[in-house]
N, C-alpha and C positions, 0 to 999 in steps of 0.2 A: 359599503356592501356586507348586503345578507341574505340569501339564497343558501336555498337551503341543495342539496348534494343525493343522489342516487345512483349506482350503477350496477351493468350486469356483471358485475364483475368478481363480485363477496355479494354474497347467500339474501338470499332475502330478508328484510327485520319479519323479526316474529310477532314486534304489534306495530301500528299509524305512525312508524316516524319511518327519520330521512335517518340512511347512512350516513350523515356528514350535516356541520350547517355552519357557513364562518359567516363569521363577519368580524369588516375589518381586514385583517393581515391573522384575526388568525380561524382556523381551523380546529369546530369541534364533533372529535366522532359516536354515537351515538355507538353502545354495547358492544362489541365485536365479540366473536365466538372460533368456535376451528367449524362449525359446520362449512359444507362443499356447494360451491355455488352450483346450481342447472345443476343442483345433484332427485329433484323434484317437487314440488311444490310449493313444500315450504320445506326446502333445502334441509329435510333430514338426515341425510348422511351426514357424518361424523366419523373423519378417519379412522383408525382406532379399536372405531365403537361396534361390537357387535351383539344383540338386543335379543332373544325370542320376543317370536309371536304372544309370548305371554307376558312379553317385558319386562324379564328377566336377562341379566347383563350377563356375555355368553363370554367377548374379552374385550379388556378393556388395555390401550396404549396410551397413557397423557401423554407424552411423547410428541405423539405421534400430534396429540391433538395443540401443545406446544408449537411449532410449525404451520397447523392449518391455523392459526388466529393470527398468528407472524404472520402468515401469503393475506390474508382476509385484510387484514389491517396494511399494512402495506400496497392490495388492491385497489380500497377508498383512499387511500393519503391520497396517488398517482391520480385518481378520477377527477382527484380533490383541483387540484395543480401542488400540489406539498408533495414534498417524498420525508426518509424514512429517517438523513438527515436532517426533517425539522420538528421533531413530536418533540415538544419541550414538556409534559407531565403525564405519566401514565397513573391509571393507576388499576389495578390486577386484582379480579374476584377469582378465589379458587373455590372448589368444594371441599376440601381434607387437605390441610395443611401441610397437617406432617405426613401426611404420605408424599404430597404430591408440591412441596415450594424446596427442598434438593436439587431435584430436578429441573422444577419453573429457570431457575434460578442461574443452574449449571447450564443451558438455553440459553436464556438469556443474557446469556453474558457472554458467547458466540455471535448472537446477532449486533450486537453496540460493541464488542472490541473495534472497530473500527474508528470508533469518533473519539476513541479513549478520553481525554476526564467532557469532551461535549456533552455524553451524555441524561437524557433527559431526568428527571426530579418521576420514584415509582415509589408508590403505596401498595402495599400484597396485602389484605386482608380473608377474612374467610367467609364464607358466609353459604347456612342454610343449601342452597339447592336454588338452580340456571331455571329459567324456562324455555329450556328444550336442553334431554337429555348430556346433553355434554356438563366434563368439568373446569377449562377456566373462561371466560371473561373478562376483555380491557374493555377503557372504561379509559381515549385519547384525547392530550388538544399539541395539537401543532401547531408552526404559520405558513402563513402559505405570502412568498415573495409577490 
């Protein structure tokens, strides 16, 4: 089996790619950010982020973005026939490691505590910027039963 998967329960991709691609029993998610699905033509609403008309950040809440990105990943997994428990590898992209890593690590631990030692592998890297005004993006691989 080799199929592309898209869902209206997650924000629209900002480029020409699907939310996920299933190959055999593996599911590869495209980069997933914290934007709110259905929040406009390009799903530009980001929880905890308020920007002035001039593009200046007025309000910023990284923890809200972490919860939102996890909700988006979960939506894509479920639309693809997988689940949170089937995640095997996660790459985390942060735009500010020194400011956000501790918060991310704390929230991440809460979301995966129920898995005990069966948590997914994880890599966290700092990047210069993302294509929309977000502070985090996840790249995930999961299994599909």
